[in-house]
DSSP file (Angstrom, degrees, kcal/mol; ACC not computed):
  #  RESIDUE AA STRUCTURE BP1 BP2  ACC     N-H-->O    O-->H-N    N-H-->O    O-->H-N    TCO  KAPPA ALPHA  PHI   PSI    X-CA   Y-CA   Z-CA
    1    1 A M              0   0    0      0, 0.0     2,-0.1     0, 0.0     0, 0.0   0.000 360.0 360.0 360.0 130.2   61.2   89.9   66.0
    2    2 A G        -     0   0    0      1,-0.1     2,-0.4     0, 0.0     0, 0.0  -0.422 360.0-110.1 -86.1 160.8   63.8   88.9   63.4
    3    3 A A        -     0   0    0     -2,-0.1     2,-0.6     1,-0.0    -1,-0.1  -0.709  24.2-137.9 -89.3 139.6   65.9   85.7   63.3
    4    4 A Q        -     0   0    0     -2,-0.4     2,-0.2     0, 0.0    -1,-0.0  -0.879  17.9-140.6-100.3 124.5   69.6   86.0   63.9
    5    5 A L        -     0   0    0     -2,-0.6     2,-0.2     1,-0.1     4,-0.1  -0.575  17.7-114.7 -85.2 144.2   71.7   83.8   61.7
    6    6 A A        -     0   0    0     -2,-0.2     4,-0.1     2,-0.1    -1,-0.1  -0.530  45.2 -98.6 -72.4 142.6   74.7   82.0   62.9
    7    7 A L  S    S+     0   0    0     -2,-0.2     2,-0.1     1,-0.1     3,-0.0  -0.919 102.8  34.1-111.9 140.2   78.0   83.2   61.4
    8    8 A P  S    S-     0   0    0      0, 0.0    -1,-0.1     0, 0.0     5,-0.1   0.630  95.6-126.1 -75.9 155.5   79.5   82.1   59.2
    9    9 A A    >>  -     0   0    0     -2,-0.1     3,-0.9     1,-0.1     4,-0.9  -0.285  24.7-109.5 -61.4 151.2   76.5   80.9   57.3
   10   10 A H  G >4 S+     0   0    0      1,-0.3     3,-0.9     2,-0.2     4,-0.3   0.877 118.9  49.7 -53.0 -43.2   76.6   77.2   56.4
   11   11 A W  G >4 S+     0   0    0      1,-0.2     3,-1.0     2,-0.2    -1,-0.3   0.791 102.6  62.4 -68.4 -26.9   77.2   78.0   52.7
   12   12 A A  G X4 S+     0   0    0     -3,-0.9     3,-1.2     1,-0.2    -1,-0.2   0.707  86.2  73.8 -74.1 -19.2   80.0   80.4   53.4
   13   13 A R  G << S+     0   0    0     -4,-0.9    -1,-0.2    -3,-0.9    -2,-0.2   0.751  96.8  49.6 -64.6 -22.3   82.1   77.7   55.0
   14   14 A Y  G <  S+     0   0    0     -3,-1.0    -1,-0.2    -4,-0.3     2,-0.2   0.373  84.3 108.6-102.7   4.5   82.9   76.2   51.6
   15   15 A L  S <  S-     0   0    0     -3,-1.2     2,-0.2    -4,-0.1    -3,-0.0  -0.555  75.2-110.1 -78.0 145.6   83.9   79.4   49.8
   16   16 A R        -     0   0    0     -2,-0.2     2,-0.2     1,-0.1    -1,-0.1  -0.474  30.7-130.4 -74.8 147.3   87.6   79.8   49.0
   17   17 A S        -     0   0    0      2,-0.2    -1,-0.1    -2,-0.2     0, 0.0  -0.636   6.8-138.0 -95.6 154.9   89.5   82.4   50.9
   18   18 A Y  S    S+     0   0    0     -2,-0.2     2,-0.3     2,-0.1    71,-0.1   0.507  78.7 100.4 -85.9  -5.4   91.8   85.0   49.4
   19   19 A I  S    S-     0   0    0      1,-0.1    -2,-0.2     2,-0.1     5,-0.1  -0.627  92.4 -95.1 -80.5 139.3   94.3   84.3   52.2
   20   20 A D     >  -     0   0    0     -2,-0.3     4,-2.1     1,-0.1     3,-0.2  -0.262  28.5-133.5 -53.6 131.8   97.2   82.1   51.1
   21   21 A P  H  > S+     0   0    0      0, 0.0     4,-2.4     0, 0.0     5,-0.2   0.826 105.7  56.6 -62.2 -30.9   96.4   78.5   52.0
   22   22 A V  H  > S+     0   0    0      2,-0.2     4,-2.4     1,-0.2     5,-0.2   0.925 107.9  48.0 -64.8 -42.1   99.9   78.0   53.5
   23   23 A D  H  > S+     0   0    0     -3,-0.2     4,-2.3     1,-0.2    -1,-0.2   0.887 111.2  50.7 -64.1 -38.6   99.2   80.9   55.9
   24   24 A R  H  X S+     0   0    0     -4,-2.1     4,-2.4     2,-0.2    -2,-0.2   0.890 110.4  49.3 -66.3 -38.4   95.8   79.4   56.8
   25   25 A L  H  X S+     0   0    0     -4,-2.4     4,-2.5     2,-0.2    -2,-0.2   0.904 111.1  49.4 -67.1 -40.7   97.4   76.1   57.5
   26   26 A V  H  X S+     0   0    0     -4,-2.4     4,-2.4     2,-0.2    -2,-0.2   0.914 112.2  48.6 -62.2 -43.1  100.1   77.7   59.7
   27   27 A A  H  X S+     0   0    0     -4,-2.3     4,-2.6     2,-0.2    -2,-0.2   0.896 110.3  51.4 -64.8 -40.1   97.4   79.7   61.6
   28   28 A L  H  X S+     0   0    0     -4,-2.4     4,-2.5     2,-0.2    -2,-0.2   0.935 111.4  46.9 -61.6 -46.7   95.3   76.5   62.1
   29   29 A D  H  X S+     0   0    0     -4,-2.5     4,-2.4     1,-0.2    -2,-0.2   0.895 112.5  50.1 -62.3 -40.3   98.4   74.7   63.5
   30   30 A K  H  X S+     0   0    0     -4,-2.4     4,-2.3     2,-0.2    -1,-0.2   0.917 111.3  48.2 -64.3 -43.2   99.1   77.6   65.8
   31   31 A D  H  X S+     0   0    0     -4,-2.6     4,-2.4     2,-0.2    -2,-0.2   0.889 111.7  50.1 -65.1 -39.3   95.6   77.7   67.0
   32   32 A L  H  X S+     0   0    0     -4,-2.5     4,-2.5     2,-0.2    -2,-0.2   0.914 110.1  50.5 -64.3 -42.3   95.5   74.0   67.7
   33   33 A Q  H  X S+     0   0    0     -4,-2.4     4,-2.1     1,-0.2    -2,-0.2   0.917 112.4  46.7 -61.5 -43.5   98.8   74.2   69.6
   34   34 A Q  H  X S+     0   0    0     -4,-2.3     4,-2.6     2,-0.2    -1,-0.2   0.890 110.8  52.6 -66.2 -38.9   97.4   77.0   71.7
   35   35 A S  H  X S+     0   0    0     -4,-2.4     4,-2.7     2,-0.2     5,-0.2   0.915 109.0  49.6 -62.6 -42.8   94.2   75.1   72.3
   36   36 A R  H  X S+     0   0    0     -4,-2.5     4,-2.6     1,-0.2    -1,-0.2   0.912 111.5  49.0 -62.0 -42.2   96.1   72.1   73.5
   37   37 A A  H  X S+     0   0    0     -4,-2.1     4,-2.2     2,-0.2    -2,-0.2   0.913 112.1  48.4 -64.8 -42.2   98.2   74.2   75.8
   38   38 A D  H  X S+     0   0    0     -4,-2.6     4,-2.0     2,-0.2    -2,-0.2   0.927 113.6  46.3 -63.3 -45.0   95.0   75.9   77.2
   39   39 A I  H  X S+     0   0    0     -4,-2.7     4,-2.8     1,-0.2    -2,-0.2   0.895 110.0  54.3 -65.8 -38.9   93.3   72.5   77.7
   40   40 A R  H  X S+     0   0    0     -4,-2.6     4,-2.7    -5,-0.2    -1,-0.2   0.910 107.0  51.5 -61.3 -41.7   96.4   71.1   79.3
   41   41 A D  H  X S+     0   0    0     -4,-2.2     4,-2.2     2,-0.2    -1,-0.2   0.920 110.8  48.2 -60.0 -43.7   96.5   74.0   81.8
   42   42 A I  H  X S+     0   0    0     -4,-2.0     4,-2.4     1,-0.2    -2,-0.2   0.936 112.7  47.7 -63.1 -46.3   92.9   73.3   82.7
   43   43 A L  H  X S+     0   0    0     -4,-2.8     4,-2.7     1,-0.2    -2,-0.2   0.889 110.3  52.5 -63.7 -38.8   93.5   69.6   83.2
   44   44 A D  H  X S+     0   0    0     -4,-2.7     4,-2.5     2,-0.2    -1,-0.2   0.913 110.0  48.6 -62.7 -42.0   96.6   70.2   85.3
   45   45 A R  H  X S+     0   0    0     -4,-2.2     4,-2.4     2,-0.2    -2,-0.2   0.924 113.3  46.8 -64.2 -43.5   94.5   72.5   87.6
   46   46 A L  H  X S+     0   0    0     -4,-2.4     4,-2.6     2,-0.2     6,-0.3   0.906 111.8  51.2 -63.6 -41.3   91.8   69.9   87.9
   47   47 A A  H  X>S+     0   0    0     -4,-2.7     4,-1.4     1,-0.2     5,-1.1   0.912 111.7  47.1 -62.7 -42.7   94.3   67.2   88.6
   48   48 A E  H  <5S+     0   0    0     -4,-2.5    -1,-0.2     1,-0.2    -2,-0.2   0.921 115.0  46.1 -64.6 -43.0   95.9   69.2   91.3
   49   49 A K  H  <5S+     0   0    0     -4,-2.4    -2,-0.2     1,-0.2    -1,-0.2   0.875 125.1  29.6 -68.0 -38.1   92.6   70.1   92.9
   50   50 A Y  H  <5S-     0   0    0     -4,-2.6    -1,-0.2    -5,-0.2    -2,-0.2   0.326 109.6-109.1-112.6   7.1   91.2   66.6   92.8
   51   51 A G  T  <5 +     0   0    0     -4,-1.4    -3,-0.2     1,-0.2    -4,-0.2   0.726  56.4 159.8  79.6  22.6   94.3   64.4   93.0
   52   52 A A      < -     0   0    0     -5,-1.1    -1,-0.2    -6,-0.3    -2,-0.0  -0.487  39.7-115.5 -74.0 151.1   94.5   63.0   89.5
   53   53 A T     >  -     0   0    0     -2,-0.1     4,-1.8     1,-0.1     3,-0.2  -0.406  19.1-112.0 -84.1 161.2   97.9   61.7   88.6
   54   54 A P  H  > S+     0   0    0      0, 0.0     4,-2.4     0, 0.0     5,-0.1   0.844 121.1  57.6 -58.4 -32.4  100.1   63.0   85.8
   55   55 A Q  H  > S+     0   0    0      2,-0.2     4,-2.4     1,-0.2     5,-0.2   0.897 103.1  52.7 -65.2 -39.3   99.4   59.8   83.9
   56   56 A D  H  > S+     0   0    0      1,-0.2     4,-2.2     2,-0.2    -1,-0.2   0.905 110.2  48.2 -60.3 -41.5   95.6   60.5   84.1
   57   57 A V  H  X S+     0   0    0     -4,-1.8     4,-2.5     2,-0.2    -2,-0.2   0.904 109.8  52.1 -66.2 -41.1   96.3   63.9   82.6
   58   58 A A  H  X S+     0   0    0     -4,-2.4     4,-1.8     2,-0.2    -2,-0.2   0.903 110.0  48.5 -62.7 -41.6   98.5   62.4   79.8
   59   59 A V  H  X S+     0   0    0     -4,-2.4     4,-1.6     1,-0.2    -1,-0.2   0.923 111.8  49.4 -63.9 -44.0   95.7   59.9   79.0
   60   60 A A  H  X S+     0   0    0     -4,-2.2     4,-2.3     1,-0.2    -2,-0.2   0.893 108.6  53.5 -62.2 -39.8   93.1   62.7   78.9
   61   61 A M  H  X S+     0   0    0     -4,-2.5     4,-2.9     2,-0.2    -1,-0.2   0.859 104.0  55.1 -66.5 -34.7   95.4   64.8   76.6
   62   62 A R  H  X S+     0   0    0     -4,-1.8     4,-2.0     2,-0.2    -1,-0.2   0.909 109.7  47.8 -62.2 -39.7   95.7   61.9   74.1
   63   63 A S  H  X S+     0   0    0     -4,-1.6     4,-2.4     2,-0.2    -2,-0.2   0.902 111.3  50.1 -65.8 -40.9   92.0   61.9   73.9
   64   64 A I  H  X S+     0   0    0     -4,-2.3     4,-3.0     2,-0.2     5,-0.3   0.911 108.0  53.2 -63.8 -42.8   91.9   65.7   73.5
   65   65 A D  H  X S+     0   0    0     -4,-2.9     4,-2.2     1,-0.2    -1,-0.2   0.922 111.0  46.8 -58.2 -44.3   94.5   65.4   70.7
   66   66 A D  H  X S+     0   0    0     -4,-2.0     4,-2.5     2,-0.2    -1,-0.2   0.915 112.6  50.0 -63.0 -42.8   92.3   62.9   68.9
   67   67 A T  H  X S+     0   0    0     -4,-2.4     4,-2.5     2,-0.2    -2,-0.2   0.919 111.4  47.1 -64.1 -45.1   89.2   65.1   69.4
   68   68 A L  H  X S+     0   0    0     -4,-3.0     4,-1.7     2,-0.2    -1,-0.2   0.895 112.1  51.4 -64.4 -38.8   90.9   68.2   68.1
   69   69 A G  H  X S+     0   0    0     -4,-2.2     4,-0.6    -5,-0.3    -2,-0.2   0.921 112.3  45.7 -62.2 -43.9   92.2   66.3   65.1
   70   70 A D  H >< S+     0   0    0     -4,-2.5     3,-0.6     1,-0.2     4,-0.4   0.890 108.8  57.6 -64.8 -39.6   88.7   64.9   64.4
   71   71 A L  H 3< S+     0   0    0     -4,-2.5    -1,-0.2     1,-0.2    -2,-0.2   0.889 121.1  23.9 -59.4 -42.6   87.1   68.3   64.8
   72   72 A L  H 3X S+     0   0    0     -4,-1.7     4,-2.6     1,-0.1    -1,-0.2   0.220  88.1 109.6-113.1  14.0   89.2   70.1   62.2
   73   73 A Y  H <X S+     0   0    0     -4,-0.6     4,-2.6    -3,-0.6     5,-0.2   0.932  82.0  45.7 -57.3 -50.1   90.2   67.1   59.9
   74   74 A E  H  > S+     0   0    0     -4,-0.4     4,-2.3     1,-0.2    -1,-0.2   0.902 113.3  49.2 -63.7 -41.3   88.1   68.1   57.0
   75   75 A R  H  > S+     0   0    0      2,-0.2     4,-2.1     1,-0.2    -1,-0.2   0.924 111.9  49.6 -63.6 -43.1   89.1   71.8   57.1
   76   76 A R  H  X S+     0   0    0     -4,-2.6     4,-2.8     1,-0.2    -2,-0.2   0.926 111.0  49.4 -60.7 -45.2   92.8   70.8   57.3
   77   77 A R  H  X S+     0   0    0     -4,-2.6     4,-2.6     1,-0.2    -1,-0.2   0.892 108.8  52.7 -63.7 -40.1   92.4   68.4   54.3
   78   78 A L  H  X S+     0   0    0     -4,-2.3     4,-1.9     2,-0.2    -1,-0.2   0.926 112.2  45.2 -60.8 -43.6   90.7   71.2   52.2
   79   79 A I  H  X S+     0   0    0     -4,-2.1     4,-2.1     2,-0.2    -2,-0.2   0.922 112.6  50.8 -65.7 -43.7   93.5   73.5   52.9
   80   80 A E  H  X S+     0   0    0     -4,-2.8     4,-2.7     1,-0.2    -2,-0.2   0.882 108.8  52.0 -62.6 -37.8   96.1   70.9   52.2
   81   81 A H  H  X S+     0   0    0     -4,-2.6     4,-2.8     2,-0.2    -1,-0.2   0.888 107.3  52.8 -65.1 -38.6   94.4   70.1   48.9
   82   82 A E  H  X>S+     0   0    0     -4,-1.9     4,-1.2     2,-0.2     5,-1.0   0.917 111.5  46.3 -60.7 -41.9   94.5   73.7   48.0
   83   83 A I  H  <5S+     0   0    0     -4,-2.1     3,-0.2     2,-0.2    -2,-0.2   0.932 114.1  47.3 -66.0 -45.6   98.2   73.8   48.6
   84   84 A E  H  <5S+     0   0    0     -4,-2.7    -2,-0.2     1,-0.2    -1,-0.2   0.886 112.8  48.8 -63.5 -39.9   98.8   70.5   46.7
   85   85 A D  H  <5S-     0   0    0     -4,-2.8    -1,-0.2    -5,-0.2    -2,-0.2   0.741  98.2-140.5 -72.6 -22.8   96.7   71.7   43.7
   86   86 A G  T  <5 +     0   0    0     -4,-1.2    -3,-0.2    -3,-0.2    -4,-0.1   0.746  37.1 170.4  67.4  23.1   98.6   75.0   43.6
   87   87 A D      < -     0   0    0     -5,-1.0     2,-0.3     1,-0.1    -1,-0.2  -0.459  37.3-118.8 -65.8 131.6   95.3   76.8   42.9
   88   88 A P              0   0    0      0, 0.0    -1,-0.1     0, 0.0   -68,-0.0  -0.547 360.0 360.0 -69.3 136.0   95.7   80.6   43.1
   89   89 A V              0   0    0     -2,-0.3    -2,-0.0   -71,-0.1    -7,-0.0   0.372 360.0 360.0-118.8 360.0   93.4   81.9   45.8
């Protein structure tokens, strides 16, 4: 039985993309915005079902915003550095 490798491979995460870094940053922001909206919907449903207040949801969303920011901070910085450097990709 063969081993199945996780994709992308660890080494592949650090390769430069041929996609414009500005486009990648826009896509990242769009995906983050959609993720926040999806998570907010889930939290609203849970709050309604279990009686949590809107303030409880707002506090949870601040934590989620921080978590999403932490999750993709390095990737965002790499893309921003590509844009600042003006390196052709």
